[in-house]
SEKOL-730985 format. One record per residue (C-alpha): residue in three letters; x, y, z. Coordinates in nm, 4 decimals. Layout:
N
- ALA:X:Y:Z
...
This chain:
459
- UNK:-6.6827:-1.4622:28.8428
- UNK:-6.4621:-1.6667:28.6408
- UNK:-6.4419:-1.6920:28.2923
- UNK:-6.5305:-1.9688:28.0796
- UNK:-6.3510:-2.0202:27.8489
- UNK:-6.3549:-2.0331:27.4647
- UNK:-6.4286:-2.3598:27.3669
- UNK:-6.7228:-2.4207:27.6659
- UNK:-6.8874:-2.1393:27.4772
- UNK:-6.8331:-2.2890:27.1774
- UNK:-6.9475:-2.5784:27.2755
- UNK:-7.2172:-2.4813:27.4994
- UNK:-7.3650:-2.2706:27.2124
- UNK:-7.3723:-2.4600:26.9363
- UNK:-7.5898:-2.7718:27.1576
- UNK:-7.8616:-2.5461:27.2101
- UNK:-7.8554:-2.4260:26.8487
- UNK:-7.8655:-2.7940:26.8270
- UNK:-8.1364:-2.8531:27.0896
- UNK:-8.3270:-2.6061:26.9960
- UNK:-8.2726:-2.7089:26.5551
- UNK:-8.4281:-3.0468:26.7513
- UNK:-8.6943:-2.9471:26.9719
- UNK:-8.8405:-2.7276:26.7205
- UNK:-8.7742:-2.9932:26.4071
- UNK:-8.9524:-3.3118:26.6706
- UNK:-9.2934:-2.9951:26.7288
- UNK:-9.2943:-2.9733:26.3833
- UNK:-9.2820:-3.3605:26.3142
- UNK:-9.5458:-3.3578:26.5961
- UNK:-9.8091:-3.1414:26.4332
- UNK:-9.7453:-3.3379:26.0749
- UNK:-9.8171:-3.6341:26.2434
- UNK:-10.1378:-3.5244:26.4737
- UNK:-10.2574:-3.3659:26.1263
- UNK:-10.1745:-3.6843:25.9760
- UNK:-10.3367:-3.9395:26.1275
- UNK:-10.6953:-3.6527:26.1480
- UNK:-10.6328:-3.6927:25.7846
- UNK:-10.6045:-4.0467:25.7907
- UNK:-10.8511:-4.1474:26.0653
- UNK:-11.0719:-3.9170:25.9441
- UNK:-11.1472:-4.0604:25.6048
- UNK:-11.1634:-4.3866:25.8329
- UNK:-11.5039:-4.2346:25.9552
- UNK:-11.5715:-4.1726:25.6437
- UNK:-11.5316:-4.5059:25.5069
- UNK:-11.6817:-4.7381:25.7748
- UNK:-11.9855:-4.5192:25.7300
- UNK:-12.0122:-4.5452:25.3776
- UNK:-11.9680:-4.8858:25.4210
- UNK:-12.2031:-4.9489:25.6603
- UNK:-12.4727:-4.7612:25.4219
- UNK:-12.4216:-4.9974:25.1623
- UNK:-12.4547:-5.3005:25.3771
- UNK:-12.7442:-5.1970:25.5406
- UNK:-12.9837:-5.1301:25.3067
- UNK:-13.1358:-5.3087:25.0867
- UNK:-13.1915:-5.5859:25.4355
- UNK:-13.3156:-5.3075:25.6287
- UNK:-13.7819:-5.2927:25.5692
- UNK:-13.9349:-5.0437:25.7189
- UNK:-13.9525:-5.1371:26.1397
- UNK:-13.7484:-5.3648:26.0830
- UNK:-13.5371:-5.3985:26.4806
- UNK:-13.1749:-5.4818:26.4502
- UNK:-13.1119:-5.4762:26.7959
- UNK:-12.7717:-5.4723:26.9874
- UNK:-12.4746:-5.5693:26.7155
- UNK:-12.2105:-5.7186:26.8688
- UNK:-11.8675:-5.8678:26.8334
- UNK:-11.8389:-6.2415:26.8258
- UNK:-11.4507:-6.2669:27.0071
- UNK:-11.4735:-6.6066:26.9103
- UNK:-11.5121:-6.6376:26.5919
- UNK:-11.3429:-6.9492:26.4399
- UNK:-10.9602:-6.8618:26.2847
- UNK:-10.9073:-6.5585:26.4646
- UNK:-10.5837:-6.6117:26.5998
- UNK:-10.4606:-6.4413:26.9593
- UNK:-10.3277:-6.1028:26.8023
- UNK:-10.6046:-6.1257:26.5814
- UNK:-10.8196:-6.1055:26.9041
- UNK:-10.5824:-5.7860:27.0373
- UNK:-10.6125:-5.5829:26.7490
- UNK:-11.0061:-5.6476:26.7467
- UNK:-11.0733:-5.5854:27.0977
- UNK:-10.8052:-5.2450:27.0384
- UNK:-11.0094:-5.2194:26.6909
- UNK:-11.3480:-5.2609:26.9429
- UNK:-11.2166:-4.9881:27.2249
- UNK:-11.1892:-4.7099:26.9481
- UNK:-11.4755:-4.7480:26.7187
- UNK:-11.8403:-4.7609:26.8098
- UNK:-12.1309:-4.7206:26.4699
- UNK:-12.4298:-4.6199:26.5422
- UNK:-12.7757:-4.6705:26.2736
- UNK:-13.0594:-4.4833:26.2239
- UNK:-13.4153:-4.5654:26.1105
- UNK:-13.6667:-4.3052:26.0159
- UNK:-13.5703:-4.1269:26.3847
- UNK:-13.5109:-4.4447:26.5511
- UNK:-13.2390:-4.6373:26.6560
- UNK:-13.2458:-4.9426:26.5143
- UNK:-12.8354:-5.1518:26.6229
- UNK:-12.5823:-5.0035:26.8139
- UNK:-12.1808:-5.1492:26.9224
- UNK:-12.1959:-5.2683:27.2906
- UNK:-11.8834:-5.1091:27.3846
- UNK:-12.0000:-4.7657:27.5259
- UNK:-12.3118:-4.7650:27.7526
- UNK:-12.3849:-4.4240:27.7084
- UNK:-12.3938:-4.3731:27.3214
- UNK:-12.8087:-4.5694:27.2988
- UNK:-12.9011:-4.2708:27.4945
- UNK:-12.7338:-3.9926:27.2743
- UNK:-12.9930:-3.8311:27.0211
- UNK:-12.8871:-3.8041:26.7036
- UNK:-12.5828:-3.6434:26.5079
- UNK:-12.6057:-3.4161:26.1849
- UNK:-12.4682:-3.5009:25.8759
- UNK:-12.1032:-3.4443:25.8945
- UNK:-11.8100:-3.4691:26.1037
- UNK:-11.9425:-3.3320:26.4843
- UNK:-11.7898:-3.4070:26.8296
- UNK:-11.8826:-3.4808:27.1364
- UNK:-11.8524:-3.5725:27.5058
- UNK:-11.9691:-3.8252:27.6922
- UNK:-11.7534:-3.8501:28.0338
- UNK:-11.3936:-3.8405:28.0344
- UNK:-11.3632:-3.9073:27.6433
- UNK:-11.4416:-3.7318:27.3415
- UNK:-11.5529:-3.8747:27.0959
- UNK:-11.5119:-3.7532:26.7321
- UNK:-11.7859:-3.9537:26.4384
- UNK:-11.9395:-3.8044:26.1548
- UNK:-12.2646:-3.9013:26.0323
- UNK:-12.4587:-4.0679:25.6427
- UNK:-12.7654:-3.9198:25.6075
- UNK:-13.0131:-4.0896:25.3576
- UNK:-13.2699:-3.9084:25.3402
- UNK:-13.4500:-4.1396:25.0910
- UNK:-13.4030:-4.4006:25.2781
- UNK:-13.4941:-4.2651:25.6095
- UNK:-13.1395:-4.3944:25.6728
- UNK:-12.8138:-4.2475:25.9313
- UNK:-12.5580:-4.4304:26.0041
- UNK:-12.2867:-4.3386:26.2474
- UNK:-11.9247:-4.3597:26.3185
- UNK:-11.7858:-4.3168:26.6215
- UNK:-11.3728:-4.2542:26.6980
- UNK:-11.2787:-4.1415:27.0640
- UNK:-11.0167:-3.9418:27.0469
- UNK:-10.7594:-4.0598:27.2809
- UNK:-10.7038:-4.3321:26.9938
- UNK:-10.5616:-4.0758:26.8374
- UNK:-10.3916:-3.8935:27.1469
- UNK:-10.2375:-4.2890:27.1834
- UNK:-10.0817:-4.2397:26.8569
- UNK:-9.9136:-3.9513:26.8243
- UNK:-9.7374:-4.0085:27.1840
- UNK:-9.6530:-4.3669:27.0384
- UNK:-9.4494:-4.1893:26.7326
- UNK:-9.2688:-3.8759:26.9682
- UNK:-9.1909:-4.1466:27.1781
- UNK:-9.0050:-4.3349:26.8838
- UNK:-8.8602:-4.0721:26.7616
- UNK:-8.7411:-3.9197:27.1182
- UNK:-8.4932:-4.2178:27.2455
- UNK:-8.3090:-4.2031:26.8759
- UNK:-8.3119:-3.7717:26.8432
- UNK:-8.1532:-3.8025:27.2164
- UNK:-7.9003:-4.1279:27.1097
- UNK:-7.8254:-3.8235:26.7697
- UNK:-7.7580:-3.5404:27.0044
- UNK:-7.5317:-3.7401:27.1975
- UNK:-7.3125:-3.8399:26.9024
- UNK:-7.3348:-3.5314:26.7407
- UNK:-7.2019:-3.3674:27.0938
- UNK:-6.9207:-3.5874:27.1268
- UNK:-6.8169:-3.4642:26.7537
- UNK:-6.9256:-3.1944:26.8320
- UNK:-6.5347:-3.1396:27.1116
- UNK:-6.3969:-3.3507:26.8379
- UNK:-6.4416:-3.0477:26.5748
- UNK:-6.4196:-2.7526:26.8474
- UNK:-6.1080:-2.8966:27.0163
- UNK:-5.9301:-2.9897:26.6761
- UNK:-6.0366:-2.6419:26.5081
- UNK:-5.8556:-2.4914:26.8615
- UNK:-5.5368:-2.6263:26.7908
- UNK:-5.4080:-2.3005:26.6975
- UNK:-5.5607:-2.1674:26.9822
- UNK:-5.3260:-2.4061:27.1614
- UNK:-4.9646:-2.3748:26.9927
- UNK:-4.9656:-1.9729:27.0931
- UNK:-5.0409:-2.0332:27.3993
- UNK:-4.7876:-2.3234:27.3777
- UNK:-4.5153:-2.0616:27.1947
- UNK:-4.5949:-1.8720:27.4797
- UNK:-4.5349:-1.9904:27.8087
- UNK:-4.2431:-2.1201:27.6357
- UNK:-4.0658:-1.7213:27.6056
- UNK:-3.9409:-1.5717:27.8982
- UNK:-4.0333:-1.2823:28.0246
- UNK:-3.8108:-1.0767:27.9626
- UNK:-3.8476:-1.1494:27.5748
- UNK:-4.0162:-0.8964:27.3846
- UNK:-3.8976:-0.9960:27.0742
- UNK:-4.1778:-1.0645:26.7838
- UNK:-4.3000:-1.4113:26.7557
- UNK:-4.1724:-1.6723:26.5221
- UNK:-4.4177:-1.7570:26.1717
- UNK:-4.6881:-1.9466:26.2749
- UNK:-4.9443:-2.1606:26.0606
- UNK:-5.1870:-2.0315:26.1512
- UNK:-5.6539:-1.9777:26.0841
- UNK:-5.6224:-1.6940:25.8919
- UNK:-5.8570:-1.5511:26.2014
- UNK:-5.5725:-1.5390:26.3328
- UNK:-5.3601:-1.4086:26.1902
- UNK:-5.4685:-1.0644:26.3358
- UNK:-5.4169:-1.1601:26.7064
- UNK:-5.0258:-1.2312:26.6120
- UNK:-5.0070:-0.9453:26.4448
- UNK:-5.1654:-0.7003:26.6661
- UNK:-4.9445:-0.9072:26.9187
- UNK:-4.5581:-0.8419:26.7608
- UNK:-4.7148:-0.4658:26.7245
- UNK:-4.8024:-0.4556:27.0994
- UNK:-4.4305:-0.5875:27.1390
- UNK:-4.2639:-0.4017:26.9547
- UNK:-4.3984:-0.0291:27.1477
- UNK:-4.3491:-0.2626:27.4251
- UNK:-4.0031:-0.3041:27.3714
- UNK:-3.9157:0.0231:27.1537
- UNK:-4.1226:0.2296:27.4669
- UNK:-3.8938:-0.0418:27.7392
- UNK:-3.5315:0.0390:27.5459
- UNK:-3.6603:0.4357:27.5509
- UNK:-3.6093:0.4367:27.8769
- UNK:-3.3438:0.2136:27.9485
- UNK:-3.1807:0.5330:27.7240
- UNK:-3.2936:0.8442:27.9132
- UNK:-3.1945:0.6615:28.2147
- UNK:-2.9062:0.6284:28.1416
- UNK:-2.8563:0.9971:27.9820
- UNK:-2.9889:1.1134:28.3120
- UNK:-2.7508:0.9847:28.4752
- UNK:-2.4992:1.1313:28.2243
- UNK:-2.5679:1.4272:28.2357
- UNK:-2.7404:1.5434:28.6294
- UNK:-2.4011:1.4039:28.6680
- UNK:-2.2217:1.6900:28.5540
- UNK:-2.4638:2.0127:28.6628
- UNK:-2.4824:1.8048:29.0152
- UNK:-2.0839:1.7979:29.0794
- UNK:-2.0677:2.0864:28.9588
- UNK:-2.3493:2.2084:29.2410
- UNK:-2.1103:2.0832:29.5091
- UNK:-1.8509:2.2161:29.4272
- UNK:-2.0101:2.5606:29.3846
- UNK:-2.1481:2.4798:29.7311
- UNK:-1.7424:2.4513:29.8672
- UNK:-1.6298:2.7810:29.7560
- UNK:-1.9577:2.9728:29.9250
- UNK:-1.8122:2.8258:30.2519
- UNK:-1.4128:2.8515:30.1901
- UNK:-1.5335:3.2208:30.0907
- UNK:-1.3002:3.4444:30.2899
- UNK:-1.5111:3.7962:30.1773
- UNK:-1.8723:3.8444:30.1960
- UNK:-1.8458:3.9477:29.7926
- UNK:-1.6529:3.6371:29.7409
- UNK:-1.9971:3.4802:29.9090
- UNK:-2.2073:3.7278:29.6881
- UNK:-2.0690:3.5959:29.3531
- UNK:-2.0334:3.1611:29.4815
- UNK:-2.4170:3.2415:29.5942
- UNK:-2.4758:3.3633:29.2445
- UNK:-2.3486:3.0960:29.0650
- UNK:-2.4467:2.8436:29.2804
- UNK:-2.8183:2.9265:29.2995
- UNK:-2.7857:2.9475:28.8490
- UNK:-2.6560:2.6149:28.9134
- UNK:-2.9353:2.5340:29.0760
- UNK:-3.1824:2.6883:28.7776
- UNK:-2.9767:2.5014:28.5461
- UNK:-3.0455:2.1627:28.6938
- UNK:-3.4248:2.2382:28.7992
- UNK:-3.4642:2.3330:28.3624
- UNK:-3.3313:1.9906:28.3311
- UNK:-3.5246:1.8110:28.5275
- UNK:-3.8022:1.9745:28.3882
- UNK:-3.7806:1.8976:28.0891
- UNK:-3.6269:1.5263:28.2076
- UNK:-4.0105:1.4877:28.4172
- UNK:-4.2297:1.6398:28.0249
- UNK:-4.0116:1.4043:27.8076
- UNK:-4.0448:1.0366:28.0685
- UNK:-4.4717:1.1643:28.0872
- UNK:-4.4241:1.1750:27.6800
- UNK:-4.2732:0.9495:27.6168
- UNK:-4.5470:0.7605:27.9266
- UNK:-4.8545:0.9157:27.8271
- UNK:-5.1324:0.9420:27.5346
- UNK:-5.2124:1.2447:27.3973
- UNK:-5.4535:1.4345:27.5269
- UNK:-5.7882:1.4197:27.2879
- UNK:-5.7399:1.6775:27.0425
- UNK:-5.9274:2.0027:26.9662
- UNK:-5.9434:2.2426:26.7621
- UNK:-5.8509:2.5988:26.8945
- UNK:-5.7434:2.9268:26.8171
- UNK:-5.3001:2.9301:26.7835
- UNK:-5.2146:3.2606:26.7309
- UNK:-5.3369:3.3750:27.0646
- UNK:-5.1712:3.0737:27.2110
- UNK:-4.8055:3.1796:26.9841
- UNK:-4.8795:3.5127:27.0850
- UNK:-4.9266:3.5045:27.4992
- UNK:-4.6029:3.2787:27.5357
- UNK:-4.3764:3.5262:27.2617
- UNK:-4.4974:3.8192:27.5819
- UNK:-4.4271:3.6135:27.8179
- UNK:-4.0043:3.6103:27.6213
- UNK:-4.0545:4.0038:27.5522
- UNK:-3.8511:4.0905:27.8702
- UNK:-3.5946:3.8130:27.8231
- UNK:-3.4949:3.8927:27.5067
- UNK:-3.4869:4.2827:27.5687
- UNK:-3.2070:4.2181:27.8117
- UNK:-2.9845:4.0610:27.5150
- UNK:-3.0814:4.3469:27.3135
- UNK:-3.2445:4.0978:27.0763
- UNK:-3.5664:4.2394:26.8680
- UNK:-3.8569:4.0095:26.9151
- UNK:-4.1083:4.0225:26.6177
- UNK:-4.4413:3.8909:26.6183
- UNK:-4.7334:3.9099:26.3415
- UNK:-5.0396:3.6546:26.3594
- UNK:-5.3546:3.5931:26.2655
- UNK:-5.6522:3.4026:26.4028
- UNK:-5.5205:3.0586:26.3138
- UNK:-5.8217:2.7786:26.3726
- UNK:-5.5947:2.4338:26.4623
- UNK:-5.6485:2.0075:26.5706
- UNK:-5.4364:1.9663:26.8267
- UNK:-5.3379:2.0341:27.1905
- UNK:-5.3268:2.4167:27.3744
- UNK:-5.1084:2.3415:27.5898
- UNK:-4.8046:2.0860:27.4265
- UNK:-4.7977:2.3996:27.1151
- UNK:-4.7858:2.6635:27.4387
- UNK:-4.4377:2.3956:27.5390
- UNK:-4.3571:2.4503:27.1640
- UNK:-4.3280:2.7974:27.1526
- UNK:-4.1106:2.8383:27.4573
- UNK:-3.8896:2.4963:27.3126
- UNK:-3.8483:2.7655:26.9749
- UNK:-3.8132:3.0806:27.1083
- UNK:-3.5948:3.0200:27.4307
- UNK:-3.3544:2.8689:27.1599
- UNK:-3.3863:3.1784:26.9470
- UNK:-3.3376:3.3684:27.1757
- UNK:-3.0258:3.2119:27.3288
- UNK:-2.8432:3.1259:27.0249
- UNK:-2.9147:3.4623:26.8562
- UNK:-2.6034:3.6992:26.9813
- UNK:-2.7306:4.0727:27.1886
- UNK:-2.8962:4.2812:26.9047
- UNK:-2.9768:3.9989:26.6771
- UNK:-3.3526:3.9515:26.5675
- UNK:-3.6249:3.6591:26.6245
- UNK:-3.9670:3.6463:26.4138
- UNK:-4.2350:3.5108:26.4673
- UNK:-4.5421:3.4259:26.2370
- UNK:-4.8609:3.2124:26.2892
- UNK:-5.0882:3.1339:26.0646
- UNK:-5.3853:2.8427:25.9990
- UNK:-5.0768:2.6566:25.8268
- UNK:-4.8073:2.6708:25.9792
- UNK:-4.6070:2.8251:26.2486
- UNK:-4.2279:3.0174:26.1994
- UNK:-3.9863:3.0944:26.4662
- UNK:-3.6442:3.2743:26.2486
- UNK:-3.3479:3.3462:26.4804
- UNK:-3.0145:3.5729:26.3242
- UNK:-2.8354:3.3596:26.4738
- UNK:-2.5106:3.1035:26.3403
- UNK:-2.7913:2.8258:26.1949
- UNK:-2.7869:2.4786:26.2406
- UNK:-2.5447:2.2881:25.8726
- UNK:-2.7189:2.0630:25.7359
- UNK:-2.5939:1.7938:25.7761
- UNK:-2.6778:1.8546:26.2105
- UNK:-2.9897:1.9075:26.1620
- UNK:-3.1185:1.5488:26.2160
- UNK:-2.9079:1.4815:26.4496
- UNK:-3.0489:1.7564:26.6617
- UNK:-3.4065:1.5374:26.7426
- UNK:-3.1201:1.3076:26.9283
- UNK:-3.2029:1.3451:27.3274
- UNK:-2.9112:1.5249:27.4833
- UNK:-2.7952:1.6671:27.0661
- UNK:-2.5754:1.9001:27.1599
- UNK:-2.3089:2.0497:26.9051
- UNK:-2.1847:2.3360:27.0689
- UNK:-2.1608:2.1606:27.4887
- UNK:-1.9980:2.5559:27.5668
- UNK:-2.2936:2.6061:27.5198
- UNK:-2.5931:2.5965:27.8008
- UNK:-2.8219:2.3945:27.7701
- UNK:-2.8898:1.9149:27.7852
- UNK:-3.0178:2.0021:27.4495
- UNK:-3.3578:1.8406:27.5033
- UNK:-3.5613:2.1581:27.4051
- UNK:-3.5010:1.9943:27.0116
- UNK:-3.6274:1.6603:27.0972
- UNK:-3.9348:1.7166:27.2799
- UNK:-4.0628:1.9579:26.9828
- UNK:-4.0516:1.7068:26.7738
- UNK:-4.2023:1.4354:27.0346
- UNK:-4.5444:1.7275:27.0843
- UNK:-4.5139:1.7423:26.6931
- UNK:-4.5884:1.3715:26.6349
- UNK:-4.8334:1.3625:26.9495
- UNK:-5.0629:1.6426:26.7560
- UNK:-4.9969:1.5330:26.4017
- UNK:-4.7817:1.8104:26.3158
- UNK:-4.4797:1.8568:26.1742
- UNK:-4.1447:2.0080:26.3100
- UNK:-3.8534:2.1321:26.0015
- UNK:-3.5774:2.2711:26.0295
- UNK:-3.4607:2.4499:25.7819
- UNK:-3.2358:2.7879:25.6265
- UNK:-3.3591:3.1141:25.6298
- UNK:-3.5129:3.1848:25.3983
- UNK:-3.3493:3.5754:25.3351
- UNK:-2.9904:3.3867:25.2108
- UNK:-2.9118:3.5464:25.5960
- UNK:-2.7466:3.3529:25.8628
- UNK:-2.9825:3.2228:26.1264
- UNK:-3.2805:2.9525:26.1737
- UNK:-3.5621:2.8771:26.0447
- UNK:-3.7920:2.6266:26.2250
- UNK:-4.1554:2.5314:26.0764
- UNK:-4.4421:2.3831:26.2758
- UNK:-4.7213:2.2378:25.9968
- UNK:-5.0442:2.2101:26.0768
- UNK:-5.1455:2.0516:25.8062
- UNK:-4.9819:1.7961:25.8164
- UNK:-4.8428:1.4935:25.9714
- UNK:-4.5789:1.3037:25.9329
- UNK:-4.1875:1.2643:26.0918
- UNK:-3.9906:1.5958:26.1244
- UNK:-3.7582:1.6336:25.8227
- UNK:-3.5237:1.8270:25.7459
- UNK:-3.4106:2.0142:25.4626
């Protein structure tokens, strides 16, 4: 389904509201007019009956018969327009006079009325053929006189229809003018949207620079700010991707060249012993390349994907399992690996904590000399990994969080460990810090604070 433009939606919505308002106003006016017509015409019926009563009370004697009363259309001084009005009046109004229960006078413009019984005092309604009549009967019990004033209700219906017809045409014209004004006002109100669209249309396809300041309405300022934030995030993501590709190409060049050289050494080996040594070196080179590729893949996934939904879990259980996995590696290097922990409910991602703990233990064991020690402590507040290696100078600690950063290029490794560790902490809302050992001995103390939500800082 093709989306409808904002301008068209606004015009249609406001037009429907205006139409509903006009229909409601027309219904209200019609109802009010009908009530006013009923009130005025009922008053006229009462007045007509009382006038006849006053005129006839003295002139009618007992037993007199006036007979039929006709309207003289040839009366002197009556004009043509006045005659038309008189005919209309006599078409809708009828009068009857009763004396002592006997019909003595009536108008002749309806032949069914003389055969109808006398009406009750006050107002009543009667259907004669296709017409509905309303009557007011004035009863004078003292003189035995009953005066009835009748009106055909089609008169009121025709008057109401005439009033509505007179209102509809101006309302339709007013609605047309209002619609044109509405379209102009909406187009003028949306000029800021048009300006923003034109600014975006003029931008280069590869431009990720924030959109310059525009004089937009307050409602569109948050949209512009959100759009600029999106462009900044896209620019940052693209920059990270480019840096990752450049660094990956640079870092993979050396191990791949080494693998090629080691493969040539295997091919040139003269004795089985030389071949076995070359194969071992080739295997270690392959392992280092696979490890680097795994870390690069993990780093790319952390850059691109959103972090999993955070949940509460026992961090001590995850850390203890990771420590047990690295126990044999530490034992081969004669390093004392100790663990101390208690149940630690933490909000985060269990799989990422496992990766994080593995990175910290791998670095600690790698840089701790033979016979050294690595201690791991876990609580609900923080994770601490402390080693007896050479440590890191205060001025160099922040540098190690950069990708592919290494203080000693002679040491194996890709320089991605701490960069991945900080990325994991940022995704989970933790804080990583590099410190000196608490006992002032050589070594490094890495802390992961679970209760903090901030960028990694060093002390």
